[in-house]
C-alpha positions as CSV (number, residue, x, y, z in Angstrom):
1,M,123.8,91.1,116.9
2,K,120.3,92.3,117.8
3,V,120.7,90.9,121.4
4,F,124.1,92.6,121.7
5,L,122.4,95.9,120.5
6,T,119.5,95.4,122.9
7,T,122.1,95.0,125.8
8,L,123.9,98.0,124.7
9,L,120.8,100.1,124.6
10,F,120.0,98.8,128.4
11,L,123.7,99.9,129.6
12,F,123.1,103.2,127.6
13,F,120.0,103.9,128.9
14,S,121.5,103.4,132.5
15,L,124.4,105.9,131.6
16,E,121.8,108.3,130.4
17,I,119.8,108.2,133.5
18,A,123.0,108.9,135.4
19,A,122.9,112.3,133.6
20,Q,119.4,112.9,134.7
21,L,118.7,111.4,138.1
22,P,120.4,111.8,141.5
23,F,123.1,109.1,142.2
24,E,121.0,107.5,144.9
25,L,118.5,106.3,142.2
26,L,121.1,104.3,140.5
27,T,121.3,100.6,141.4
28,T,124.5,99.1,142.6
29,P,125.2,97.0,139.7
30,E,124.9,100.3,137.5
31,K,127.5,102.0,139.9
32,T,129.8,99.5,139.7
33,A,130.0,98.4,136.1
34,F,127.7,95.2,137.1
35,E,130.4,93.9,139.4
36,K,128.3,94.0,142.4
37,T,124.7,93.4,143.9
38,S,122.9,95.5,146.0
39,T,122.9,94.9,149.7
40,S,119.6,94.9,151.8
41,E,120.6,98.3,153.1
42,E,120.9,99.5,149.6
43,V,117.7,98.3,148.6
44,V,116.0,100.2,151.6
45,A,117.8,103.3,150.7
46,F,116.9,103.1,147.1
47,V,113.3,102.8,148.2
48,E,113.4,105.7,150.4
49,A,115.0,107.6,147.6
50,I,112.0,107.0,145.3
51,Q,109.5,107.8,147.9
52,K,111.0,111.2,148.7
53,R,110.6,112.1,145.1
54,S,107.3,110.8,144.1
55,D,103.8,111.1,145.3
56,Q,102.8,107.8,143.5
57,V,104.6,105.7,146.0
58,H,103.2,104.3,149.1
59,T,105.6,102.2,151.3
60,E,105.0,99.7,154.1
61,V,107.1,97.3,156.0
62,L,106.2,93.6,154.9
63,L,108.0,92.0,157.7
64,I,111.2,92.0,159.9
65,S,113.7,89.3,159.2
66,D,115.1,87.0,161.7
67,S,118.5,89.3,161.6
68,G,116.1,92.3,162.2
69,R,116.2,93.8,158.7
70,S,113.2,95.7,157.2
71,V,111.5,94.4,154.0
72,P,110.1,97.3,152.1
73,L,106.7,96.8,150.2
74,V,106.3,99.4,147.6
75,V,102.8,100.3,146.3
76,M,102.7,102.4,143.1
77,A,99.7,103.8,141.6
78,N,98.1,106.9,139.8
79,P,96.5,108.4,141.6
80,A,98.3,107.1,144.6
81,V,96.7,104.4,147.0
82,R,97.6,104.0,150.7
83,T,95.4,101.2,151.7
84,P,94.0,98.0,150.3
85,E,90.3,99.8,150.5
86,E,91.4,102.7,148.3
87,A,92.9,99.9,145.8
88,K,89.7,97.8,145.9
89,A,87.6,101.0,145.2
90,S,89.8,102.0,142.3
91,G,88.6,99.0,140.4
92,K,92.2,98.2,139.0
93,P,93.9,94.9,139.0
94,I,96.8,94.6,141.5
95,I,100.0,93.1,140.2
96,Y,102.6,92.0,142.6
97,F,106.5,91.2,141.7
98,Q,108.9,89.6,144.2
99,G,112.5,89.3,143.9
100,N,115.3,87.4,145.6
101,I,113.2,84.9,147.4
102,H,116.6,83.1,147.1
103,G,119.4,85.0,148.2
104,G,121.9,85.2,145.3
105,E,119.3,85.1,142.6
106,V,119.4,88.8,142.4
107,E,118.6,89.6,138.8
108,G,114.8,90.1,139.8
109,K,115.8,92.4,142.7
110,E,117.9,94.5,140.3
111,A,115.4,94.5,137.4
112,L,112.7,95.6,139.5
113,M,114.3,98.7,141.1
114,I,115.3,99.8,137.5
115,L,111.5,99.2,136.4
116,M,110.2,101.1,139.2
117,R,112.6,104.1,138.6
118,E,111.4,104.2,134.8
119,I,107.8,104.1,135.8
120,L,108.2,107.0,138.1
121,F,110.9,108.9,136.5
122,G,111.3,107.6,132.9
123,D,108.9,106.8,130.1
124,K,106.9,103.9,131.4
125,A,104.5,106.3,133.8
126,Y,101.6,105.0,131.5
127,L,102.0,101.5,133.1
128,L,100.1,103.1,136.2
129,N,97.2,104.2,134.3
130,N,95.2,100.9,134.4
131,Q,96.8,99.1,137.5
132,I,98.2,99.0,140.7
133,V,101.7,97.7,140.9
134,I,103.3,96.3,144.2
135,F,107.1,95.6,144.4
136,V,109.1,93.7,147.1
137,P,112.4,93.4,145.3
138,N,114.3,92.0,148.1
139,Y,112.2,89.3,149.9
140,N,115.0,87.5,151.7
141,P,117.2,90.1,152.8
142,D,119.3,88.1,155.2
143,G,120.1,85.6,152.5
144,N,120.8,88.4,150.3
145,N,123.5,89.8,152.7
146,K,125.3,86.6,153.3
147,L,127.8,87.5,150.4
148,S,130.3,85.1,149.3
149,S,132.4,84.1,146.2
150,E,131.4,80.3,147.1
151,H,127.7,81.0,146.3
152,R,126.2,80.6,142.8
153,K,129.2,79.4,141.1
154,S,127.4,78.8,137.8
155,Q,126.4,82.5,137.5
156,E,129.0,83.3,135.0
157,H,131.7,85.6,137.0
158,C,129.6,88.5,138.3
159,P,128.3,89.3,140.8
160,H,131.8,88.5,142.3
161,L,129.9,88.1,145.8
162,A,126.3,86.4,145.8
163,G,124.2,85.8,148.8
164,S,122.8,82.6,150.3
165,R,119.9,80.7,148.9
166,R,118.2,80.1,152.4
167,S,117.0,82.8,154.7
168,G,118.4,84.0,157.8
169,G,116.3,81.3,159.8
170,D,117.9,78.8,157.4
171,W,114.5,78.2,155.4
172,D,114.3,77.6,151.9
173,L,111.2,80.3,151.3
174,N,110.3,78.9,148.1
175,R,109.2,75.7,149.9
176,D,107.4,77.2,152.8
177,G,104.0,78.1,151.3
178,I,101.9,75.5,153.1
179,K,103.9,75.2,156.4
180,M,104.9,78.7,156.9
181,D,107.6,78.3,159.3
182,A,109.6,81.3,158.2
183,V,109.0,84.7,159.4
184,E,109.2,85.9,155.8
185,T,106.4,83.6,154.9
186,K,104.2,84.7,157.5
187,G,104.9,88.4,156.8
188,L,103.9,87.7,153.1
189,M,101.0,85.9,153.9
190,K,99.6,88.5,156.3
191,N,100.7,91.8,154.8
192,L,100.4,91.0,151.3
193,I,98.6,88.0,150.1
194,L,95.7,88.4,152.5
195,K,95.9,92.4,152.8
196,W,96.4,93.4,149.3
197,D,95.0,90.4,147.6
198,P,97.0,90.8,144.4
199,D,95.5,89.5,141.2
200,V,98.7,88.4,139.4
201,F,101.8,87.2,141.6
202,V,105.3,87.3,139.9
203,D,107.8,85.4,141.7
204,M,111.5,86.0,140.1
205,H,114.3,83.5,140.2
206,T,117.6,82.5,138.3
207,T,118.4,78.9,137.2
208,N,120.8,76.7,139.1
209,G,123.0,75.6,136.0
210,V,120.8,74.1,133.3
211,W,122.1,74.7,129.7
212,H,118.9,75.2,127.7
213,G,119.2,77.9,125.1
214,N,116.8,80.8,126.4
215,E,117.6,84.0,128.1
216,L,114.7,83.5,130.6
217,T,112.3,80.6,131.2
218,Y,109.0,80.8,132.9
219,A,106.0,78.8,134.4
220,H,102.3,79.2,135.1
221,S,100.8,77.9,138.4
222,Y,100.6,74.1,138.4
223,H,97.1,73.7,140.1
224,Y,95.5,70.6,139.1
225,A,93.5,70.4,142.3
226,G,91.8,73.8,141.7
227,H,89.7,75.7,139.2
228,P,91.6,75.6,135.9
229,A,90.8,79.0,134.4
230,T,93.3,81.1,136.1
231,S,96.1,78.8,135.3
232,D,95.0,77.8,131.8
233,Y,94.7,81.7,130.8
234,T,98.3,82.3,131.9
235,K,99.6,79.3,130.4
236,D,97.7,79.3,127.1
237,V,97.0,83.3,126.5
238,M,99.2,85.5,128.9
239,L,102.7,83.8,128.4
240,P,102.7,82.9,124.9
241,K,101.8,86.6,124.1
242,I,104.6,88.0,126.4
243,K,106.8,85.3,124.7
244,K,106.2,86.6,121.4
245,N,106.6,90.3,122.3
246,V,109.9,89.8,123.9
247,L,111.2,88.1,120.8
248,D,109.9,90.7,118.6
249,K,111.1,93.7,120.6
250,Y,114.3,92.6,121.9
251,D,115.2,89.4,120.1
252,L,115.2,87.5,123.3
253,H,114.2,84.1,123.9
254,F,111.7,83.0,126.6
255,D,110.2,79.7,126.9
256,I,108.8,77.2,129.4
257,Y,110.8,76.4,132.6
258,G,112.5,72.8,132.8
259,G,115.5,70.7,132.1
260,Y,116.6,67.3,130.5
261,S,118.8,64.9,131.4
262,L,122.0,63.7,129.3
263,A,121.6,60.3,131.0
264,E,118.7,59.8,128.6
265,G,121.0,60.3,125.6
266,W,121.4,63.1,123.1
267,P,119.5,65.0,121.3
268,P,117.1,65.2,124.2
269,K,113.7,63.6,123.7
270,K,111.9,64.6,127.1
271,F,111.9,67.7,129.1
272,Y,110.7,68.2,132.6
273,T,109.4,70.9,134.7
274,Y,109.5,71.1,138.5
275,N,106.8,69.5,140.8
276,H,103.0,70.9,141.4
277,H,103.2,71.3,145.1
278,P,101.4,74.2,146.4
279,R,104.4,74.7,148.9
280,Y,105.5,76.9,145.9
281,L,103.6,80.2,146.2
282,V,103.4,80.3,142.6
283,N,101.5,77.1,142.5
284,Q,99.6,77.9,145.6
285,F,98.0,80.8,143.8
286,G,96.3,78.7,141.4
287,L,94.4,77.3,144.5
288,R,93.4,80.8,145.4
289,N,91.9,81.4,142.1
290,K,94.5,83.9,141.0
291,M,97.1,84.0,138.5
292,A,100.9,83.5,139.0
293,I,104.1,83.5,137.0
294,L,107.6,81.9,137.9
295,S,110.3,83.6,136.3
296,E,114.1,82.1,135.7
297,T,116.7,84.0,134.1
298,F,119.6,82.1,132.6
299,A,122.4,81.5,135.2
300,H,125.2,81.4,132.5
301,D,124.5,84.7,130.8
302,K,126.6,87.5,132.0
303,F,125.2,89.5,135.0
304,Y,123.9,92.5,132.9
305,H,122.3,90.3,130.3
306,R,120.4,88.4,133.3
307,I,119.1,91.7,134.6
308,N,118.3,93.0,131.3
309,S,116.2,89.5,130.5
310,A,114.4,89.9,134.1
311,H,113.6,93.7,133.3
312,K,112.3,92.9,129.8
313,F,110.2,90.1,131.3
314,A,108.7,92.2,134.0
315,L,108.2,95.2,131.8
316,E,106.3,92.9,129.3
317,I,104.1,91.3,132.0
318,L,103.1,94.9,132.8
319,E,102.6,95.8,129.4
320,Y,100.1,92.9,129.2
321,T,98.2,93.4,132.6
322,S,98.0,97.1,131.6
323,L,95.8,96.2,128.5
324,H,94.2,93.0,129.8
325,G,93.7,93.6,133.6
326,R,90.1,93.9,133.9
327,Q,89.9,90.5,131.9
328,I,92.2,88.9,134.3
329,M,90.2,90.3,137.4
330,T,87.1,88.8,135.9
331,I,88.6,85.5,135.3
332,N,89.9,85.4,138.6
333,K,86.3,86.5,140.3
334,K,84.7,83.9,137.9
335,S,86.9,81.0,139.2
336,A,86.1,82.0,142.9
337,T,82.3,82.1,142.3
338,E,82.3,79.0,140.4
339,T,84.3,77.1,142.9
340,I,81.8,78.4,145.5
341,H,78.8,77.1,143.4
342,K,80.2,73.9,142.8
343,I,80.7,73.1,146.5
344,K,77.2,74.3,147.2
345,T,75.5,72.1,144.3
346,Q,77.9,69.2,143.9
347,A,79.8,68.6,147.2
348,G,80.0,65.0,148.0
349,T,79.2,63.9,144.4
350,Y,82.8,64.6,142.6
351,K,86.4,63.7,143.3
352,N,89.8,66.0,143.1
353,G,93.3,64.7,142.9
354,V,95.3,64.6,146.3
355,R,98.5,62.9,145.0
356,F,99.9,63.5,141.5
357,K,102.5,62.4,139.1
358,M,104.1,64.5,136.2
359,V,102.8,63.3,133.0
360,P,103.5,64.7,129.2
361,T,101.2,67.3,127.6
362,T,99.2,66.4,124.6
363,K,101.7,68.2,122.2
364,P,105.5,68.2,122.0
365,F,107.4,71.1,121.8
366,Q,110.7,72.8,120.2
367,L,113.5,72.9,122.9
368,R,116.1,75.6,122.4
369,T,119.4,74.4,123.9
370,Y,123.1,74.4,123.6
371,E,124.4,71.5,121.6
372,Y,126.3,68.7,122.9
373,L,128.7,66.3,121.3
374,P,128.6,62.5,122.4
375,Y,132.2,61.1,122.7
376,T,133.4,57.7,124.0
377,D,136.0,58.4,127.1
378,S,138.9,56.1,127.9
379,T,136.8,53.6,129.7
380,G,134.4,53.2,126.9
381,K,131.5,55.2,128.5
382,T,129.7,57.7,126.4
383,K,130.2,61.2,127.5
384,Y,128.9,64.6,126.2
385,A,130.8,67.9,125.5
386,R,128.7,71.0,125.7
387,T,129.4,73.3,122.6
388,A,128.9,76.9,122.0
389,N,126.3,76.3,119.3
390,R,122.6,77.1,120.3
391,I,120.1,74.8,118.3
392,D,116.5,73.8,118.1
393,V,115.5,70.4,118.8
394,P,111.9,69.4,117.5
395,N,109.5,67.2,118.8
396,V,110.6,67.0,122.3
397,T,108.1,65.6,124.9
398,N,107.0,68.2,127.4
399,Y,106.6,66.7,131.1
400,S,104.7,69.7,132.5
401,A,101.3,68.3,133.3
402,F,100.2,66.3,136.2
403,E,97.8,63.3,136.6
404,A,96.2,62.4,139.8
405,T,97.2,59.2,141.2
406,V,94.9,59.3,144.3
407,T,91.7,61.2,144.6
408,S,89.1,61.8,147.1
409,T,85.6,63.0,147.4
410,V,85.3,66.8,148.0
411,P,82.8,67.4,150.8
412,R,80.8,70.4,151.7
413,G,83.3,71.0,154.6
414,Y,85.1,69.5,157.4
415,I,84.6,69.3,161.1
416,L,87.7,69.5,163.7
417,P,87.6,68.9,167.4
418,A,88.3,71.7,169.7
419,E,91.6,70.1,170.7
420,L,92.9,71.1,167.3
421,K,93.1,74.6,167.8
422,N,96.5,74.9,166.4
423,I,95.4,73.5,162.9
424,V,92.5,76.0,163.1
425,E,94.8,78.9,163.7
426,H,97.1,77.9,160.8
427,L,94.0,77.7,158.6
428,R,93.1,81.2,159.6
429,A,96.5,82.4,158.9
430,H,95.9,81.2,155.4
431,G,93.0,83.3,155.2
432,I,90.4,80.6,155.5
433,V,87.3,81.2,157.5
434,V,86.5,78.8,160.2
435,E,83.6,78.7,162.5
436,E,83.1,77.6,165.9
437,L,79.9,75.4,166.7
438,T,77.7,77.1,169.3
439,Q,75.7,73.8,170.2
440,K,76.0,70.2,169.5
441,T,75.3,69.5,165.7
442,S,75.2,66.2,163.8
443,F,76.7,65.6,160.5
444,S,76.5,62.9,157.6
445,G,79.5,62.3,155.9
446,E,82.6,59.9,156.0
447,V,85.5,59.0,158.1
448,F,89.0,58.1,157.1
449,T,90.6,55.1,158.9
450,I,94.4,55.4,159.1
451,E,95.9,51.8,158.5
452,Q,99.4,53.0,158.3
453,L,101.5,56.1,158.7
454,D,104.9,56.2,156.8
455,V,107.7,59.0,157.9
456,N,110.5,59.7,155.5
457,K,113.5,59.3,157.5
458,K,115.4,62.1,155.4
459,P,114.5,65.4,156.7
460,F,113.3,68.0,154.5
461,E,113.3,71.6,155.5
462,R,113.5,70.2,159.1
463,H,110.2,68.0,158.8
464,N,110.1,64.2,158.3
465,M,107.3,64.2,155.8
466,V,104.3,62.1,156.4
467,T,102.0,59.8,154.2
468,L,98.8,58.2,155.5
469,K,97.4,55.1,154.0
470,G,93.7,53.9,154.8
471,N,90.2,53.9,153.5
472,F,87.1,56.4,153.8
473,A,83.7,54.9,155.0
474,P,80.3,56.5,155.5
475,A,79.4,57.8,158.9
476,N,77.1,59.9,161.0
477,K,78.7,61.8,163.8
478,S,77.7,64.5,166.5
479,F,80.0,66.8,167.5
480,P,79.9,69.3,170.9
481,K,79.7,72.7,171.1
482,G,83.3,74.4,170.5
483,S,84.4,72.1,167.6
484,Y,85.4,73.9,164.6
485,K,83.5,73.7,161.2
486,V,85.4,74.7,158.0
487,D,82.4,75.4,155.2
488,L,84.1,74.8,151.7
489,A,81.4,77.3,150.4
490,Q,84.3,80.0,150.3
491,P,87.0,81.2,147.6
492,L,89.7,79.1,149.2
493,A,87.8,75.6,149.0
494,N,90.4,74.1,146.9
495,L,93.2,75.1,149.2
496,I,91.4,73.9,152.3
497,F,90.6,70.6,150.4
498,Y,94.6,70.2,149.8
499,L,95.6,71.4,153.2
500,L,93.1,69.0,155.3
501,E,92.7,65.8,153.1
502,P,94.5,63.0,154.9
503,Q,96.1,61.6,151.7
504,S,97.2,64.9,150.3
505,D,101.0,65.0,149.1
506,D,101.5,68.5,150.6
507,G,98.9,68.9,153.2
508,L,99.1,69.6,156.8
509,V,99.6,66.0,157.4
510,T,102.5,65.9,155.2
511,W,104.1,68.7,157.2
512,N,103.5,67.0,160.6
513,F,100.7,69.3,161.8
514,F,99.0,66.1,163.0
515,D,101.7,64.1,164.3
516,K,101.1,64.8,168.1
517,V,97.3,63.9,168.0
518,L,97.8,60.9,165.7
519,Y,100.7,59.5,168.0
520,Q,98.3,60.1,171.1
521,L,95.4,58.2,169.5
522,G,97.9,55.3,169.0
523,V,98.4,55.2,165.4
524,N,101.6,53.1,165.8
525,N,99.7,50.3,167.4
526,Q,96.3,50.2,165.6
527,P,94.1,51.6,163.2
528,I,92.7,55.0,164.0
529,E,90.2,57.5,162.7
530,Y,91.7,60.5,161.1
531,P,90.5,63.3,163.6
532,V,89.1,65.5,160.7
533,F,85.5,64.6,159.7
534,K,84.1,65.3,156.2
535,Y,80.6,66.2,156.0
536,W,78.1,66.6,153.0
């Protein structure tokens, strides 16, 4: 009953807004009794409408999509800020919300526009007192506009037409964080991550069909090769507090993201999250010494319920960061400082993971889920029928941790030959500082001899992913003027390590950046040296 009343209040508030604000400040779902979602053009029109009516809004073009659509980036602050320099001078944390990375998963898009309206023209203006908030409600405009009744069938009936998961360039934008093939990822990296440098990154999705019993699920940044402080704070402090607040205020059940398999029997005994790879930007933020949150509304709720859940989650994140933003900034800064210090004082003496497996956390948890009834079909096989009951299953093993299966020594830095300029340009596009040697220089360190190169024959995101096997050995080498030096004594040290290690499970080797040079060196015929030198 409380959930029903909360949703009615949400809808009532929307109707109340209609009497107070111009029609163009309503979202498309509100205008259509939640039967339609906003087109990309309607999102642009909404952003233009709020900009005209508020001096606390600054907008920029984040990117132009493959189909020529503009993606607006909205910076909201009080007093207004119009440059990253002004934002930094304010001393306030920057909180970034991104919706619709998968076109069709539109609840974040709609919820963020409602929240923007409430902050500027409703009763949430106080959320700009202590923080700067950046919104990109429609990150995937081309996918958003590929409207079809064939998309997102698990989303109970509405919206009647939903967009496509993939971008206009046919990329899954949520798998592109390392390789950056898509124009969207390049624009996000250049014009948001590197330019505005947000302290918290929130990526809003909708699930693909799992029947857990929560209105929304979430995840922190799975870092594991990075400094643990930012991820641990998000997991152990911020998200549990937000979970409690939404339950107490709105009777909404939010919990950790994942699913279970009925093939393992009923009731579920194991619960699994998604993987740790930094190709997912939420995970990559852990390697960048920043905090990040994945949000997933429940696909089987009604459309207005899903928007309400996404809205309440975003709202409570901002309520939390409004109170604790300075603490978040301090943790982020300390993580970067300690990362650099460890490189300077311990490089060459410790190892980090480069390949990982999913393992259980130390404590089981209580899983809220829809109940299933086992039965035997006509062939004698055990099947399961989902009921309308939601239950709590105790003592479920939570597979949301990761353990290194392969480790490698963390060096002081890497040396790349001048011929690998394309690699250097990609590193710089990630915000990594790369120097060019001005004279011949000798280094002590180690080389990796490649003994086997395995190529996955099944393409993934138009890449046949590569795995290298081999061994490291100590070496002293000289490199000529014009070679490239990547000193790890910089904030992105852990990201650099993950990108350049030859055995990394999500590095530049994985994504084929080294294929050309490796084949030129004869990797198919003989053992060869990996063309990146690790120095101490």
